[in-house]
C-alpha positions as CSV (number, residue, x, y, z in Angstrom):
1,G,-17.1,28.5,-113.8
2,Y,-16.7,28.5,-117.3
3,P,-16.7,25.2,-119.6
4,G,-14.2,24.3,-122.0
5,G,-12.8,21.1,-124.1
6,T,-10.3,19.6,-121.3
7,I,-12.7,20.0,-118.4
8,L,-15.7,18.7,-120.6
9,N,-16.0,15.3,-118.5
10,V,-16.5,17.6,-115.3
11,Y,-19.2,19.5,-116.5
12,D,-20.8,16.6,-118.2
13,A,-20.7,15.0,-114.4
14,L,-22.4,18.4,-113.2
15,Y,-25.1,18.0,-115.5
16,K,-25.8,14.8,-114.0
17,H,-25.6,16.1,-110.4
18,G,-27.3,19.4,-111.1
19,S,-29.5,18.9,-108.2
20,E,-26.7,18.3,-105.7
21,I,-24.0,21.0,-107.0
22,N,-25.2,24.6,-107.6
23,H,-22.8,25.8,-110.4
24,I,-23.0,29.4,-111.6
25,L,-21.9,30.0,-115.2
26,T,-20.0,33.5,-115.3
27,S,-19.2,35.5,-118.4
28,H,-15.6,35.2,-117.7
29,E,-13.1,33.1,-115.8
30,Q,-11.8,36.0,-114.0
31,G,-15.4,36.6,-113.1
32,A,-15.8,33.0,-111.9
33,A,-12.4,33.2,-109.6
34,H,-13.7,36.6,-108.3
35,A,-17.3,35.2,-107.5
36,A,-15.6,32.2,-105.5
37,D,-13.9,35.0,-103.6
38,G,-16.8,36.9,-103.0
39,Y,-18.6,33.7,-101.8
40,A,-15.7,32.9,-99.2
41,R,-15.4,36.4,-98.0
42,A,-19.1,36.7,-97.2
43,T,-19.5,33.3,-95.3
44,G,-16.0,32.2,-94.5
45,K,-16.4,29.0,-96.2
46,V,-14.1,27.7,-99.1
47,G,-15.2,29.1,-102.5
48,V,-14.8,27.0,-105.6
49,C,-14.3,27.9,-109.3
50,L,-13.7,25.8,-112.4
51,A,-12.0,26.6,-115.7
52,T,-10.5,24.7,-118.7
53,S,-7.1,24.5,-119.9
54,G,-4.7,27.3,-121.6
55,P,-6.5,30.6,-121.8
56,G,-9.1,29.5,-119.4
57,A,-6.8,28.7,-116.7
58,T,-4.7,31.7,-117.0
59,N,-7.9,33.9,-116.9
60,L,-8.1,32.7,-113.3
61,V,-4.7,34.0,-112.2
62,T,-5.6,37.4,-111.5
63,G,-8.5,36.3,-109.3
64,I,-6.3,33.6,-107.4
65,A,-3.6,36.2,-106.8
66,T,-6.4,38.9,-105.5
67,A,-7.5,36.1,-102.9
68,Y,-3.9,35.2,-101.9
69,M,-3.1,38.7,-101.2
70,D,-5.9,38.9,-98.8
71,S,-5.8,35.3,-97.6
72,I,-9.1,34.0,-98.6
73,P,-10.0,30.2,-99.1
74,V,-10.6,29.5,-102.5
75,V,-10.2,26.2,-104.5
76,A,-9.8,26.4,-108.1
77,I,-10.2,23.3,-110.2
78,T,-8.6,23.5,-113.7
79,C,-8.2,20.9,-116.5
80,N,-5.5,20.3,-118.6
81,V,-4.4,18.3,-121.8
82,G,-3.9,14.5,-121.3
83,V,-1.0,13.1,-119.2
84,S,0.8,12.1,-122.3
85,L,0.6,15.4,-124.0
86,L,2.1,17.6,-121.1
87,G,5.0,19.2,-121.9
88,K,4.7,19.0,-125.6
89,D,3.3,22.4,-126.2
90,S,-0.2,21.0,-127.3
91,F,-3.3,22.7,-128.2
92,Q,-4.4,25.2,-125.1
93,E,-1.6,23.5,-123.0
94,I,-0.5,25.5,-120.0
95,D,1.9,25.1,-117.0
96,I,-1.0,26.3,-114.7
97,T,0.7,24.9,-111.5
98,G,4.1,26.5,-112.3
99,I,2.3,29.9,-113.1
100,T,0.3,29.8,-110.1
101,L,2.9,28.5,-107.5
102,P,4.0,32.0,-106.1
103,I,0.1,32.9,-105.6
104,T,-1.3,29.9,-103.9
105,K,-0.8,28.3,-100.8
106,H,-0.3,25.0,-102.5
107,N,-1.4,23.5,-105.6
108,F,-1.6,20.0,-107.4
109,I,-1.7,18.3,-110.8
110,V,-3.3,14.7,-110.4
111,K,-2.0,12.3,-112.8
112,D,-3.6,9.3,-111.1
113,V,-7.7,9.2,-110.7
114,N,-7.1,7.1,-107.7
115,N,-5.5,10.1,-106.2
116,L,-7.8,12.5,-107.1
117,A,-10.4,12.3,-104.1
118,A,-7.8,12.4,-101.5
119,T,-6.3,15.5,-103.2
120,I,-9.5,17.3,-103.6
121,R,-10.0,16.7,-99.7
122,K,-6.5,17.7,-98.8
123,A,-6.9,20.9,-101.1
124,F,-10.2,22.0,-99.1
125,A,-8.0,21.5,-95.8
126,I,-5.2,23.4,-97.0
127,A,-7.4,26.5,-98.0
128,K,-8.9,26.8,-94.6
129,K,-6.3,25.8,-92.2
130,G,-4.0,28.6,-90.3
131,R,-3.8,31.5,-92.5
132,P,-6.3,31.0,-95.2
133,G,-5.6,30.9,-99.0
134,P,-6.3,29.8,-102.3
135,V,-5.0,26.2,-103.5
136,L,-5.2,25.2,-107.1
137,I,-5.8,21.7,-108.6
138,D,-5.1,20.9,-112.0
139,I,-6.4,17.5,-113.7
140,P,-5.5,16.3,-117.1
141,K,-8.5,15.5,-119.1
142,D,-7.8,11.5,-119.4
143,V,-7.9,11.6,-115.6
144,T,-11.2,13.0,-115.6
145,A,-12.1,10.2,-117.9
146,N,-10.9,7.4,-116.0
147,K,-12.6,5.8,-113.2
148,A,-11.7,4.8,-109.6
149,E,-13.7,3.4,-106.7
150,Y,-15.0,6.0,-104.7
151,V,-15.1,5.7,-101.0
152,K,-17.0,8.4,-99.2
153,E,-15.4,10.1,-96.3
154,K,-16.6,12.7,-93.9
155,P,-14.7,16.1,-94.3
156,V,-12.1,16.8,-92.0
157,A,-13.0,19.7,-89.5
158,V,-10.4,22.3,-89.5
159,E,-10.1,23.5,-86.2
160,P,-7.8,26.3,-84.9
161,S,-4.9,25.1,-82.5
162,Q,-5.3,25.8,-78.8
163,N,-1.7,25.6,-78.2
164,I,-0.7,29.2,-77.7
165,C,2.5,30.0,-76.0
166,E,1.9,30.8,-72.4
167,T,5.1,32.8,-72.2
168,Q,4.0,35.0,-75.0
169,L,0.8,35.6,-73.6
170,D,2.0,36.5,-70.0
171,T,4.4,39.0,-71.7
172,A,1.6,40.4,-73.9
173,V,-0.5,40.9,-70.5
174,E,2.3,42.7,-68.6
175,M,2.7,45.2,-71.8
176,I,-0.8,46.1,-71.5
177,K,-0.6,46.7,-68.0
178,E,2.1,48.7,-68.3
179,A,1.0,51.0,-70.9
180,K,-0.5,54.2,-70.2
181,K,-1.5,55.2,-73.9
182,P,-2.5,51.8,-75.7
183,Y,-4.0,52.0,-79.1
184,I,-5.4,48.7,-81.1
185,F,-4.8,48.3,-84.8
186,V,-7.1,45.7,-86.3
187,G,-6.5,44.0,-89.8
188,G,-8.3,41.3,-91.9
189,G,-7.0,38.5,-89.8
190,A,-9.7,39.3,-87.2
191,I,-12.5,38.7,-89.5
192,L,-11.0,35.6,-91.0
193,S,-10.6,34.0,-87.6
194,G,-14.2,34.9,-86.6
195,A,-12.8,36.9,-83.5
196,S,-15.1,40.0,-83.7
197,E,-16.8,39.2,-80.4
198,E,-13.7,38.5,-78.7
199,L,-11.9,41.6,-80.1
200,Y,-15.1,43.7,-78.6
201,T,-14.5,42.5,-75.3
202,F,-10.8,42.9,-75.5
203,A,-10.8,46.4,-76.7
204,K,-13.4,47.1,-73.8
205,K,-11.1,45.7,-71.3
206,V,-8.0,47.4,-72.6
207,D,-9.9,50.5,-72.4
208,A,-7.9,51.8,-75.8
209,P,-9.2,53.4,-78.8
210,V,-9.5,51.5,-82.3
211,T,-8.4,51.7,-85.5
212,D,-8.3,49.4,-88.6
213,S,-7.1,48.6,-92.1
214,L,-9.0,48.2,-95.1
215,M,-9.2,44.6,-94.9
216,G,-10.3,44.9,-91.0
217,K,-13.4,46.7,-91.4
218,G,-16.4,45.3,-89.7
219,A,-14.0,43.3,-87.1
220,F,-14.9,46.1,-84.6
221,P,-17.9,48.3,-84.9
222,G,-17.6,51.4,-86.7
223,T,-20.1,53.2,-84.8
224,D,-18.4,52.6,-81.4
225,P,-17.1,55.5,-79.5
226,L,-13.6,53.8,-79.4
227,Y,-13.6,53.5,-83.0
228,T,-11.5,56.2,-84.8
229,G,-11.5,55.4,-88.6
230,M,-8.9,53.8,-90.8
231,L,-5.0,54.1,-90.3
232,G,-2.7,55.3,-93.1
233,M,-2.7,57.1,-96.1
234,H,-6.4,56.7,-96.7
235,G,-7.2,56.9,-93.1
236,T,-8.1,59.9,-90.5
237,K,-6.1,62.2,-88.7
238,T,-7.3,60.9,-85.3
239,S,-6.0,57.5,-86.4
240,N,-2.6,58.5,-87.7
241,Y,-2.2,61.0,-84.8
242,G,-3.1,58.5,-82.2
243,V,-0.9,55.9,-83.5
244,S,2.2,58.1,-83.5
245,E,1.6,59.5,-80.1
246,C,0.6,56.1,-78.1
247,D,3.0,54.2,-76.2
248,L,1.7,50.8,-77.0
249,L,0.2,49.7,-80.5
250,I,-1.5,46.3,-80.4
251,V,-1.8,44.8,-83.8
252,I,-4.4,42.1,-84.2
253,G,-4.2,40.3,-87.5
254,A,-2.7,43.0,-89.9
255,R,0.5,42.8,-91.9
256,F,1.9,46.4,-91.6
257,S,0.9,47.2,-95.4
258,D,3.0,50.3,-96.9
259,R,-0.5,51.8,-97.3
260,V,-0.8,51.8,-93.6
261,T,2.8,52.5,-92.4
262,G,4.2,55.1,-94.9
263,N,8.0,55.3,-93.9
264,A,8.3,52.1,-92.0
265,K,11.3,53.6,-89.9
266,K,8.8,56.5,-88.6
267,F,5.8,54.3,-88.0
268,A,4.7,54.4,-84.5
269,Q,7.9,55.7,-83.1
270,N,6.8,56.3,-79.6
271,A,5.2,52.9,-79.1
272,K,6.3,49.4,-78.2
273,I,4.5,47.0,-80.8
274,L,2.6,43.9,-79.5
275,Q,1.4,41.8,-82.6
276,F,-1.0,39.0,-82.5
277,D,-1.3,36.9,-85.8
278,V,-1.5,33.3,-86.8
279,D,1.1,33.4,-89.2
280,A,4.7,33.5,-87.6
281,A,6.3,35.0,-90.8
282,E,4.6,38.2,-90.4
283,M,6.6,38.8,-87.5
284,N,9.0,41.7,-87.9
285,K,8.7,41.2,-91.9
286,N,7.6,44.6,-92.3
287,I,8.0,46.3,-88.9
288,L,10.1,45.4,-86.0
289,I,8.1,44.4,-83.3
290,T,8.7,44.5,-79.4
291,E,6.7,41.0,-78.7
292,G,4.5,38.7,-80.7
293,V,1.9,36.2,-80.0
294,V,1.6,33.4,-82.9
295,G,-1.8,31.8,-83.0
296,D,-5.5,31.7,-84.0
297,L,-6.6,35.3,-83.3
298,K,-9.9,33.9,-81.8
299,V,-8.0,31.8,-79.4
300,V,-5.3,34.3,-78.7
301,L,-8.0,37.0,-77.7
302,Q,-10.0,34.5,-75.6
303,K,-6.9,33.6,-73.9
304,M,-6.0,37.2,-73.5
305,N,-9.5,37.9,-72.2
306,E,-9.2,35.4,-69.4
307,R,-5.9,36.8,-68.1
308,L,-6.5,40.7,-68.5
309,E,-8.0,42.8,-65.8
310,Q,-10.0,45.8,-66.7
311,Q,-7.7,48.7,-67.4
312,D,-8.4,52.3,-67.4
313,H,-7.2,55.0,-69.8
314,K,-9.8,57.6,-69.5
315,A,-7.2,60.6,-70.0
316,W,-5.9,59.0,-73.0
317,V,-9.3,57.9,-74.5
318,E,-10.4,61.6,-73.8
319,Q,-7.8,62.9,-75.8
320,I,-8.2,60.8,-78.7
321,M,-11.8,61.5,-78.9
322,S,-11.0,65.3,-78.8
323,Y,-9.2,64.6,-82.2
324,K,-12.1,62.9,-83.5
325,E,-14.1,66.4,-83.0
326,K,-11.2,68.5,-84.2
327,Y,-10.2,66.5,-87.3
328,P,-13.5,64.9,-88.8
329,M,-13.6,63.6,-92.0
330,T,-15.4,66.2,-94.5
331,Y,-16.4,67.0,-98.2
332,H,-18.1,69.7,-100.0
333,P,-21.8,69.7,-98.8
334,D,-23.3,71.4,-102.1
335,V,-22.3,69.3,-104.7
336,L,-23.1,65.7,-105.8
337,S,-20.2,63.6,-104.5
338,G,-19.0,60.3,-103.9
339,P,-19.1,60.7,-100.1
340,F,-22.5,62.0,-100.1
341,V,-23.7,59.1,-102.2
342,V,-21.9,56.5,-99.9
343,E,-23.5,58.2,-96.8
344,E,-26.9,58.4,-98.2
345,I,-26.7,54.4,-99.0
346,Y,-25.7,54.0,-95.5
347,R,-28.8,55.9,-94.0
348,Q,-30.8,54.1,-96.3
349,T,-29.8,50.7,-95.6
350,N,-29.3,51.3,-91.8
351,G,-25.5,50.2,-92.0
352,E,-27.0,46.6,-92.7
353,A,-25.7,46.0,-96.3
354,I,-23.4,44.0,-97.7
355,I,-21.2,45.9,-100.0
356,S,-18.4,44.9,-102.7
357,T,-16.4,47.6,-104.3
358,E,-14.3,47.9,-107.3
359,V,-10.9,49.5,-106.8
360,G,-10.2,53.4,-106.8
361,Q,-11.5,56.4,-105.1
362,H,-15.2,54.8,-104.8
363,Q,-13.6,52.2,-102.7
364,L,-12.1,54.3,-100.2
365,W,-15.0,56.7,-100.0
366,T,-17.1,53.5,-99.1
367,A,-14.6,52.4,-96.5
368,Q,-14.2,56.0,-95.2
369,N,-18.1,56.7,-94.8
370,Y,-20.0,53.6,-94.6
371,K,-20.0,52.4,-90.8
372,F,-19.6,48.8,-90.9
373,N,-20.8,47.2,-87.7
374,K,-20.3,43.6,-88.5
375,P,-17.6,41.3,-90.3
376,R,-18.2,40.1,-93.9
377,R,-20.1,43.0,-94.8
378,F,-17.4,44.7,-96.8
379,L,-16.0,42.9,-99.6
380,T,-13.0,44.3,-101.4
381,S,-9.9,43.9,-103.1
382,G,-7.1,45.1,-100.3
383,G,-3.5,43.8,-100.9
384,S,-3.9,43.1,-104.8
385,G,-6.1,46.3,-105.7
386,T,-7.8,44.5,-108.2
387,M,-10.0,46.7,-110.6
388,G,-12.9,44.3,-112.0
389,F,-13.3,42.7,-108.4
390,G,-16.6,44.2,-107.2
391,L,-19.2,42.9,-109.6
392,P,-18.3,39.3,-109.6
393,A,-17.6,39.4,-106.1
394,A,-21.2,40.6,-105.5
395,V,-22.5,37.9,-107.4
396,G,-20.9,35.2,-105.1
397,A,-21.8,37.0,-102.1
398,S,-25.5,37.2,-103.3
399,V,-25.4,33.1,-104.1
400,A,-23.9,32.5,-100.8
401,N,-26.6,34.4,-98.8
402,G,-29.4,32.9,-100.8
403,R,-29.9,35.7,-103.1
404,K,-29.9,38.4,-100.6
405,T,-29.2,41.8,-102.1
406,V,-25.9,42.9,-102.6
407,L,-24.5,46.4,-103.2
408,C,-21.7,46.8,-105.7
409,V,-20.2,50.4,-105.4
410,S,-18.0,51.1,-108.5
411,G,-16.1,53.8,-110.3
412,D,-16.6,54.0,-114.2
413,G,-13.1,52.8,-115.0
414,S,-13.2,49.5,-112.9
415,L,-17.0,48.4,-113.6
416,Q,-16.0,48.0,-117.5
417,M,-13.1,45.5,-116.6
418,N,-15.9,43.0,-115.9
419,F,-19.3,44.6,-116.4
420,H,-20.4,41.5,-118.6
421,E,-20.8,40.1,-115.3
422,L,-24.1,41.6,-115.4
423,A,-25.4,38.9,-117.7
424,T,-24.4,36.4,-114.9
425,C,-26.9,38.5,-112.4
426,I,-29.8,38.6,-115.1
427,D,-29.3,34.9,-115.8
428,Y,-29.8,33.9,-112.2
429,N,-31.7,36.9,-111.3
430,L,-29.6,37.9,-108.4
431,P,-30.5,41.3,-106.7
432,V,-26.9,42.9,-107.3
433,K,-27.4,46.7,-107.2
434,I,-24.5,48.6,-109.2
435,F,-23.9,52.2,-108.0
436,I,-21.7,53.8,-110.5
437,L,-19.8,56.9,-109.3
438,N,-19.1,58.2,-112.8
439,N,-16.8,61.1,-113.2
440,G,-15.2,60.1,-116.7
441,Y,-11.7,59.5,-115.1
442,L,-9.5,56.9,-113.7
443,G,-10.1,58.9,-110.6
444,M,-7.6,57.5,-108.4
445,V,-4.7,57.6,-110.7
446,R,-5.8,61.3,-112.1
447,Q,-5.7,62.0,-108.3
448,L,-2.1,60.7,-108.1
449,Q,-1.0,62.5,-111.2
450,Q,-2.6,65.8,-109.8
451,K,-0.5,65.3,-106.7
452,F,2.8,63.9,-108.1
453,C,2.8,64.8,-111.8
454,S,2.0,68.5,-111.7
455,G,-1.5,67.8,-113.2
456,R,0.0,66.0,-116.1
457,F,-3.2,63.7,-116.7
458,S,-1.6,61.0,-119.2
459,E,-4.3,58.3,-120.2
460,T,-6.8,58.9,-117.3
461,K,-9.4,60.3,-119.2
462,I,-11.9,57.7,-120.3
463,S,-14.9,57.1,-122.7
464,N,-17.8,55.7,-121.0
465,P,-20.9,54.1,-122.5
466,D,-24.2,55.3,-121.7
467,F,-24.5,53.3,-118.4
468,V,-28.2,53.2,-118.1
469,K,-28.8,52.3,-121.9
470,L,-26.4,49.4,-121.7
471,A,-28.2,48.3,-118.5
472,E,-31.3,48.7,-120.5
473,S,-30.0,46.6,-123.3
474,Y,-29.1,43.9,-121.1
475,G,-32.9,44.0,-119.9
476,V,-32.5,45.7,-116.5
477,C,-33.3,48.8,-114.9
478,G,-31.0,51.6,-115.2
479,I,-31.3,55.0,-113.3
480,R,-29.2,58.1,-113.8
481,V,-28.7,60.7,-111.0
482,H,-27.4,64.3,-111.6
483,T,-28.1,65.7,-108.5
484,E,-28.4,65.3,-104.4
485,A,-32.1,65.6,-104.6
486,E,-32.4,62.6,-107.2
487,I,-30.2,60.0,-104.7
488,L,-33.0,59.2,-102.3
489,P,-35.9,58.2,-105.0
490,A,-33.3,56.3,-107.4
491,L,-32.4,54.1,-104.2
492,E,-36.0,53.7,-103.3
493,K,-36.6,52.4,-106.8
494,A,-33.6,50.2,-106.8
495,F,-34.4,48.5,-103.7
496,A,-37.8,47.9,-104.6
497,I,-36.9,45.9,-107.9
498,D,-36.4,42.3,-107.1
499,G,-33.3,41.9,-109.4
500,P,-30.1,43.4,-110.5
501,V,-30.4,47.4,-111.0
502,V,-27.6,49.7,-112.4
503,R,-27.6,53.2,-111.3
504,S,-25.2,55.7,-112.6
505,S,-24.1,59.0,-110.5
506,L,-22.6,61.8,-112.6
507,Y,-20.5,64.4,-111.0
C-alpha cells in the first residue's frame, strides 16, 4: 500500500499493530495493486492493497482490472473523504466504487463503523468464492476515526460446492468414451481451483494430448510427453493442428480468448466441445459448445476420474507426437536472442523458478521456452496484458514465499512503466532478479507494425537509460550481457547475490 490523508487513521493503526500485520510500502499505488495480485497468484490466498482517496485510489484501477481479467482474489481498501463531504467535489474525492464497478466482483462503501468488520469479512469471502476476483472496500475518513465494539469471529472457510449435476457428468463421460481423437485444453481455472493433480490423472485416463493457454501454464507438466505447447496465435503448430483435427475438445477452465480461437467460426470445426468451468456464464459465451459441466474444477475432475475408465488413443497420440517432431519451435542459434536467454534460465534453475513477466515479446518467449511443471510458478498478465505488471508482481510473490528468489523477465519498454518498484525490492531486501531483454523497441508492437503496417514503425523506437548504471544508482548490482557466452556467468553471479539484481541483455 501507499499512505495519504484520508487513510491516515488506517496507517496509524498499522503502526500500532506492526508486529501483527506485514505491510509493504510500494513506490506507487499501481505497484501495490500488482504486488497484491502477485501475492495471490503465487499462493492462492487473497492479496490486499491499500490506497488513499482521489489519485491514490485511481492509481489502483489498472491493477484491479488486471486481477479482474485473470480472476485473481484481491481485496483493495481505499479511504475517501468524510461522509458529509461525499458528492461535493471535495479535495481528492473520487467515486471509486463507481469507477471500479465494471472491474470488481463486488464493491462496498462503508458509511457506518458498526458495519465495517462484517463488510471486510464479506469482501474476503466474495473474493475467494466460486470464480475468484477483486473486491473493493471504500471507507470515508470519519468512519476510520469512529469506534465500534469489535467482536472477533473465526474467518469463514470458503469451500467449493460438491453439488455437480449428475446428468452433465454422465453426458461428459459418454462423450469421452465415444471420442477417437480427444484433445484437452487447459486454462487458468485449473490453477485457481488447485486441480493440477486431478488434471494429471484425468489426462492420463483419457489418454489425450494436452495444450494450454497463457494462464494455464503449469497446471499440467510442461515436460510431460502428452504436453504439446500453448494453443492459439502464440502457440505451437502441433497444438493448433491438433485442435483443428480432433473430434472432441475438452476445455478445462479456459474462456476461449480471441488470442486462442482466432476466427471463432472456424475454431475446432471438426470437434464436439466439452467444457468444464466454475462459471456458468462462460458456457457458450465466445464459442458454442456441445456440453458443459458447471462446478469447481477440482471437484468436477475428481468426479470424472471416479466415473471414467482407462481410455486408449495410441494412434491419435502418436499422430500428435509426430507433429511435435515435425514442427518444433526454433530460433536462430548463433545470435543472442530472447528465447536463448529464457532457455538458459530454464537450464540453470532446473525448471523450479517462480517467474513473473511484464507484457510483450519477452512474455511469450518465456511462456514458449520455459517448461513450467508446477502451478503458480508463472505469474503474468493474460487477459489485460498490463505492461508494468511484472516487477511489482515479483515483489508480492517474493513476500508471499518468505523472501524466496523470484525472477522477473522483462522487456525494456514494459520495465520502465514501474521500474521504481526496484526501490521496494531494496527497502525490503527482496531477492528479485530482473532480466531485461533490451532491444530498444516496443518489440511486440513493432512486430505487429512489421506484419500489418508494411514496416511503418510509428513511435515504437524508445530511448532507454543505461539500466546497469540505473541499478547501481539504486545501490544494487547491475550486469550487462552482450553475447551468449556471457549469459551463464551473469546468471551465476545474479543467483549468488542475496538481494535484488538487474541484468540487461542487449540484442
